[in-house]
N, CA, C and O atoms as a GROMACS GRO file, in nm:
protein
  296
    1UNK      N    1  -5.306   0.746   0.609
    1UNK     CA    2  -5.155   0.759   0.614
    1UNK      C    3  -5.142   0.904   0.586
    1UNK      O    4  -5.205   0.970   0.504
    2UNK      N    5  -5.027   0.950   0.686
    2UNK     CA    6  -5.022   1.065   0.700
    2UNK      C    7  -4.914   1.117   0.571
    2UNK      O    8  -4.855   1.032   0.503
    3UNK      N    9  -4.895   1.276   0.545
    3UNK     CA   10  -4.792   1.289   0.466
    3UNK      C   11  -4.616   1.233   0.508
    3UNK      O   12  -4.536   1.173   0.436
    4UNK      N   13  -4.605   1.270   0.619
    4UNK     CA   14  -4.507   1.195   0.688
    4UNK      C   15  -4.506   1.052   0.669
    4UNK      O   16  -4.400   1.019   0.616
    5UNK      N   17  -4.570   0.969   0.688
    5UNK     CA   18  -4.588   0.853   0.632
    5UNK      C   19  -4.544   0.827   0.494
    5UNK      O   20  -4.452   0.748   0.475
    6UNK      N   21  -4.623   0.910   0.360
    6UNK     CA   22  -4.577   0.884   0.271
    6UNK      C   23  -4.457   0.954   0.215
    6UNK      O   24  -4.446   0.951   0.093
    7UNK      N   25  -4.366   1.015   0.284
    7UNK     CA   26  -4.264   1.069   0.268
    7UNK      C   27  -4.161   0.974   0.258
    7UNK      O   28  -4.073   0.964   0.173
    8UNK      N   29  -4.185   0.894   0.372
    8UNK     CA   30  -4.097   0.759   0.469
    8UNK      C   31  -4.102   0.645   0.345
    8UNK      O   32  -4.011   0.584   0.292
    9UNK      N   33  -4.240   0.643   0.322
    9UNK     CA   34  -4.264   0.553   0.222
    9UNK      C   35  -4.180   0.568   0.078
    9UNK      O   36  -4.150   0.467   0.015
   10UNK      N   37  -4.151   0.674   0.040
   10UNK     CA   38  -4.126   0.712  -0.105
   10UNK      C   39  -3.950   0.718  -0.081
   10UNK      O   40  -3.859   0.714  -0.165
   11UNK      N   41  -3.947   0.727   0.026
   11UNK     CA   42  -3.743   0.714   0.051
   11UNK      C   43  -3.739   0.551   0.083
   11UNK      O   44  -3.628   0.508   0.053
   12UNK      N   45  -3.800   0.477   0.120
   12UNK     CA   46  -3.791   0.364   0.132
   12UNK      C   47  -3.794   0.323  -0.004
   12UNK      O   48  -3.707   0.253  -0.055
   13UNK      N   49  -3.909   0.374  -0.069
   13UNK     CA   50  -3.900   0.318  -0.233
   13UNK      C   51  -3.708   0.346  -0.302
   13UNK      O   52  -3.629   0.266  -0.352
   14UNK      N   53  -3.701   0.460  -0.277
   14UNK     CA   54  -3.590   0.500  -0.332
   14UNK      C   55  -3.484   0.476  -0.316
   14UNK      O   56  -3.391   0.498  -0.394
   15UNK      N   57  -3.481   0.406  -0.167
   15UNK     CA   58  -3.349   0.326  -0.124
   15UNK      C   59  -3.341   0.196  -0.223
   15UNK      O   60  -3.232   0.148  -0.256
   16UNK      N   61  -3.445   0.152  -0.260
   16UNK     CA   62  -3.429   0.008  -0.274
   16UNK      C   63  -3.394   0.022  -0.439
   16UNK      O   64  -3.346  -0.073  -0.500
   17UNK      N   65  -3.425   0.157  -0.506
   17UNK     CA   66  -3.395   0.194  -0.636
   17UNK      C   67  -3.248   0.205  -0.631
   17UNK      O   68  -3.183   0.134  -0.709
   18UNK      N   69  -3.188   0.282  -0.551
   18UNK     CA   70  -3.033   0.289  -0.571
   18UNK      C   71  -3.010   0.175  -0.513
   18UNK      O   72  -2.969   0.109  -0.609
   19UNK      N   73  -3.009   0.108  -0.428
   19UNK     CA   74  -2.933  -0.011  -0.422
   19UNK      C   75  -2.940  -0.095  -0.534
   19UNK      O   76  -2.842  -0.165  -0.562
   20UNK      N   77  -3.050  -0.098  -0.606
   20UNK     CA   78  -3.020  -0.164  -0.742
   20UNK      C   79  -2.961  -0.124  -0.848
   20UNK      O   80  -2.906  -0.204  -0.924
   21UNK      N   81  -2.962   0.049  -0.876
   21UNK     CA   82  -2.857   0.087  -0.895
   21UNK      C   83  -2.706   0.054  -0.916
   21UNK      O   84  -2.637   0.039  -1.017
   22UNK      N   85  -2.678   0.047  -0.763
   22UNK     CA   86  -2.543   0.009  -0.727
   22UNK      C   87  -2.498  -0.079  -0.772
   22UNK      O   88  -2.389  -0.093  -0.826
   23UNK      N   89  -2.653  -0.210  -0.737
   23UNK     CA   90  -2.599  -0.341  -0.841
   23UNK      C   91  -2.592  -0.357  -0.985
   23UNK      O   92  -2.544  -0.448  -1.052
   24UNK      N   93  -2.644  -0.263  -1.015
   24UNK     CA   94  -2.620  -0.252  -1.223
   24UNK      C   95  -2.441  -0.201  -1.206
   24UNK      O   96  -2.337  -0.264  -1.223
   25UNK      N   97  -2.464  -0.085  -1.171
   25UNK     CA   98  -2.303  -0.041  -1.170
   25UNK      C   99  -2.195  -0.138  -1.145
   25UNK      O  100  -2.098  -0.164  -1.217
   26UNK      N  101  -2.224  -0.183  -1.040
   26UNK     CA  102  -2.095  -0.306  -1.012
   26UNK      C  103  -2.078  -0.408  -1.088
   26UNK      O  104  -1.972  -0.470  -1.099
   27UNK      N  105  -2.201  -0.433  -1.155
   27UNK     CA  106  -2.215  -0.552  -1.266
   27UNK      C  107  -2.144  -0.486  -1.400
   27UNK      O  108  -2.051  -0.552  -1.446
   28UNK      N  109  -2.175  -0.374  -1.462
   28UNK     CA  110  -2.127  -0.295  -1.538
   28UNK      C  111  -1.971  -0.296  -1.552
   28UNK      O  112  -1.912  -0.315  -1.659
   29UNK      N  113  -1.915  -0.274  -1.436
   29UNK     CA  114  -1.782  -0.222  -1.407
   29UNK      C  115  -1.682  -0.349  -1.439
   29UNK      O  116  -1.571  -0.353  -1.493
   30UNK      N  117  -1.761  -0.446  -1.388
   30UNK     CA  118  -1.717  -0.589  -1.429
   30UNK      C  119  -1.704  -0.664  -1.569
   30UNK      O  120  -1.638  -0.764  -1.599
   31UNK      N  121  -1.790  -0.580  -1.649
   31UNK     CA  122  -1.781  -0.631  -1.788
   31UNK      C  123  -1.746  -0.542  -1.861
   31UNK      O  124  -1.729  -0.425  -1.828
   32UNK      N  125  -1.726  -0.615  -2.027
   32UNK     CA  126  -1.703  -0.532  -2.112
   32UNK      C  127  -1.794  -0.399  -2.182
   32UNK      O  128  -1.814  -0.374  -2.300
   33UNK      N  129  -1.843  -0.321  -2.050
   33UNK     CA  130  -1.938  -0.250  -2.070
   33UNK      C  131  -1.896  -0.116  -2.116
   33UNK      O  132  -1.826  -0.076  -2.023
   34UNK      N  133  -1.899  -0.015  -2.216
   34UNK     CA  134  -1.850   0.086  -2.276
   34UNK      C  135  -1.834   0.256  -2.165
   34UNK      O  136  -1.920   0.301  -2.089
   35UNK      N  137  -1.753   0.289  -2.184
   35UNK     CA  138  -1.746   0.410  -2.077
   35UNK      C  139  -1.910   0.469  -2.071
   35UNK      O  140  -1.997   0.458  -1.986
   36UNK      N  141  -1.906   0.525  -2.182
   36UNK     CA  142  -2.071   0.579  -2.193
   36UNK      C  143  -2.186   0.493  -2.089
   36UNK      O  144  -2.275   0.546  -2.024
   37UNK      N  145  -2.162   0.386  -2.095
   37UNK     CA  146  -2.316   0.296  -2.032
   37UNK      C  147  -2.262   0.303  -1.862
   37UNK      O  148  -2.340   0.284  -1.768
   38UNK      N  149  -2.147   0.329  -1.848
   38UNK     CA  150  -2.132   0.322  -1.725
   38UNK      C  151  -2.131   0.424  -1.610
   38UNK      O  152  -2.136   0.414  -1.487
   39UNK      N  153  -2.120   0.577  -1.743
   39UNK     CA  154  -2.160   0.695  -1.692
   39UNK      C  155  -2.305   0.717  -1.691
   39UNK      O  156  -2.359   0.798  -1.616
   40UNK      N  157  -2.362   0.649  -1.769
   40UNK     CA  158  -2.499   0.662  -1.753
   40UNK      C  159  -2.556   0.600  -1.615
   40UNK      O  160  -2.646   0.647  -1.545
   41UNK      N  161  -2.477   0.476  -1.593
   41UNK     CA  162  -2.567   0.426  -1.416
   41UNK      C  163  -2.508   0.491  -1.357
   41UNK      O  164  -2.556   0.497  -1.244
   42UNK      N  165  -2.366   0.587  -1.374
   42UNK     CA  166  -2.397   0.633  -1.204
   42UNK      C  167  -2.445   0.754  -1.223
   42UNK      O  168  -2.484   0.795  -1.114
   43UNK      N  169  -2.468   0.864  -1.338
   43UNK     CA  170  -2.526   0.972  -1.297
   43UNK      C  171  -2.685   0.910  -1.263
   43UNK      O  172  -2.770   0.982  -1.210
   44UNK      N  173  -2.705   0.805  -1.292
   44UNK     CA  174  -2.868   0.704  -1.270
   44UNK      C  175  -2.863   0.760  -1.095
   44UNK      O  176  -2.935   0.837  -1.032
   45UNK      N  177  -2.719   0.664  -1.051
   45UNK     CA  178  -2.727   0.652  -0.895
   45UNK      C  179  -2.756   0.777  -0.854
   45UNK      O  180  -2.856   0.813  -0.792
   46UNK      N  181  -2.622   0.872  -0.908
   46UNK     CA  182  -2.630   1.019  -0.814
   46UNK      C  183  -2.748   1.056  -0.843
   46UNK      O  184  -2.795   1.098  -0.737
   47UNK      N  185  -2.849   1.068  -0.950
   47UNK     CA  186  -2.987   1.140  -0.947
   47UNK      C  187  -3.082   1.075  -0.793
   47UNK      O  188  -3.140   1.145  -0.710
   48UNK      N  189  -3.073   0.936  -0.796
   48UNK     CA  190  -3.158   0.882  -0.710
   48UNK      C  191  -3.105   0.888  -0.543
   48UNK      O  192  -3.180   0.870  -0.447
   49UNK      N  193  -2.951   0.920  -0.536
   49UNK     CA  194  -2.905   0.973  -0.446
   49UNK      C  195  -2.910   1.108  -0.394
   49UNK      O  196  -2.882   1.140  -0.278
   50UNK      N  197  -2.959   1.208  -0.511
   50UNK     CA  198  -2.978   1.343  -0.454
   50UNK      C  199  -3.127   1.349  -0.421
   50UNK      O  200  -3.164   1.423  -0.330
   51UNK      N  201  -3.232   1.261  -0.505
   51UNK     CA  202  -3.367   1.244  -0.442
   51UNK      C  203  -3.380   1.223  -0.326
   51UNK      O  204  -3.456   1.282  -0.248
   52UNK      N  205  -3.263   1.082  -0.289
   52UNK     CA  206  -3.330   1.058  -0.127
   52UNK      C  207  -3.268   1.193  -0.057
   52UNK      O  208  -3.354   1.259   0.001
   53UNK      N  209  -3.145   1.240  -0.053
   53UNK     CA  210  -3.123   1.353   0.006
   53UNK      C  211  -3.205   1.439   0.059
   53UNK      O  212  -3.217   1.472   0.177
   54UNK      N  213  -3.278   1.484  -0.065
   54UNK     CA  214  -3.403   1.624  -0.079
   54UNK      C  215  -3.498   1.559  -0.022
   54UNK      O  216  -3.544   1.629   0.069
   55UNK      N  217  -3.543   1.475  -0.029
   55UNK     CA  218  -3.665   1.396   0.061
   55UNK      C  219  -3.620   1.383   0.186
   55UNK      O  220  -3.695   1.438   0.265
   56UNK      N  221  -3.531   1.333   0.235
   56UNK     CA  222  -3.448   1.316   0.394
   56UNK      C  223  -3.427   1.443   0.422
   56UNK      O  224  -3.366   1.451   0.529
   57UNK      N  225  -3.448   1.534   0.381
   57UNK     CA  226  -3.428   1.680   0.448
   57UNK      C  227  -3.600   1.748   0.462
   57UNK      O  228  -3.629   1.832   0.547
   58UNK      N  229  -3.690   1.697   0.371
   58UNK     CA  230  -3.823   1.750   0.385
   58UNK      C  231  -3.916   1.650   0.531
   58UNK      O  232  -4.007   1.689   0.604
   59UNK      N  233  -3.852   1.532   0.526
   59UNK     CA  234  -3.858   1.466   0.628
   59UNK      C  235  -3.806   1.512   0.777
   59UNK      O  236  -3.882   1.509   0.874
   60UNK      N  237  -3.676   1.553   0.786
   60UNK     CA  238  -3.602   1.580   0.909
   60UNK      C  239  -3.706   1.719   0.947
   60UNK      O  240  -3.738   1.742   1.063
   61UNK      N  241  -3.757   1.815   0.817
   61UNK     CA  242  -3.819   1.925   0.878
   61UNK      C  243  -3.950   1.882   0.924
   61UNK      O  244  -4.007   1.958   1.003
   62UNK      N  245  -3.996   1.796   0.897
   62UNK     CA  246  -4.155   1.786   0.928
   62UNK      C  247  -4.144   1.713   1.043
   62UNK      O  248  -4.246   1.727   1.110
   63UNK      N  249  -4.067   1.645   1.092
   63UNK     CA  250  -3.989   1.529   1.244
   63UNK      C  251  -3.960   1.690   1.319
   63UNK      O  252  -4.037   1.708   1.413
   64UNK      N  253  -3.897   1.767   1.302
   64UNK     CA  254  -3.842   1.862   1.393
   64UNK      C  255  -3.977   1.965   1.433
   64UNK      O  256  -4.046   1.999   1.337
   65UNK      N  257  -4.003   1.998   1.523
   65UNK     CA  258  -4.073   2.051   1.609
   65UNK      C  259  -4.066   2.172   1.584
   65UNK      O  260  -3.953   2.221   1.588
   66UNK      N  261  -4.168   2.251   1.553
   66UNK     CA  262  -4.163   2.389   1.516
   66UNK      C  263  -4.202   2.478   1.662
   66UNK      O  264  -4.304   2.483   1.731
   67UNK      N  265  -4.048   2.557   1.674
   67UNK     CA  266  -4.030   2.645   1.747
   67UNK      C  267  -4.114   2.767   1.738
   67UNK      O  268  -4.145   2.830   1.638
   68UNK      N  269  -4.138   2.783   1.839
   68UNK     CA  270  -4.215   2.934   1.853
   68UNK      C  271  -4.109   3.064   1.885
   68UNK      O  272  -4.014   3.096   1.956
   69UNK      N  273  -4.207   3.119   1.766
   69UNK     CA  274  -4.104   3.267   1.783
   69UNK      C  275  -4.013   3.342   1.875
   69UNK      O  276  -4.026   3.309   1.993
   70UNK      N  277  -3.944   3.414   1.855
   70UNK     CA  278  -3.878   3.426   1.977
   70UNK      C  279  -3.915   3.564   2.055
   70UNK      O  280  -3.932   3.663   1.985
   71UNK      N  281  -3.927   3.575   2.189
   71UNK     CA  282  -4.007   3.682   2.230
   71UNK      C  283  -3.926   3.809   2.185
   71UNK      O  284  -3.804   3.809   2.199
   72UNK      N  285  -3.991   3.914   2.133
   72UNK     CA  286  -3.884   4.066   2.162
   72UNK      C  287  -3.861   4.135   2.245
   72UNK      O  288  -3.930   4.237   2.254
   73UNK      N  289  -3.767   4.112   2.330
   73UNK     CA  290  -3.739   4.225   2.493
   73UNK      C  291  -3.662   4.349   2.455
   73UNK      O  292  -3.549   4.379   2.493
   74UNK      N  293  -3.754   4.431   2.358
   74UNK     CA  294  -3.716   4.568   2.323
   74UNK      C  295  -3.692   4.639   2.458
   74UNK      O  296  -3.659   4.758   2.460
   0.00000   0.00000   0.00000
C-alpha cells in the first residue's frame, strides 16, 4: 500500500466517522438533549471535518505533479 493509498483509506474512514457524527447530531437536535450535549456533538463533527480537509489537502499535494523549477533567464 502506497502512502497515497493509506491517506485515501484514512480519508474514507474519516468520512464514515463524519457521517455517523452528523446522524448523532441530527438525533440530538430532535430530542430533549441539553445545549452542552449538542455543542459537544457539533464540535466533534467540526473536528472531523477539519481533519478531513487537512488530509484532503495532503492528498491533493501528493497527486499534483511536481513541477520543475522555472529556468533562470537572466
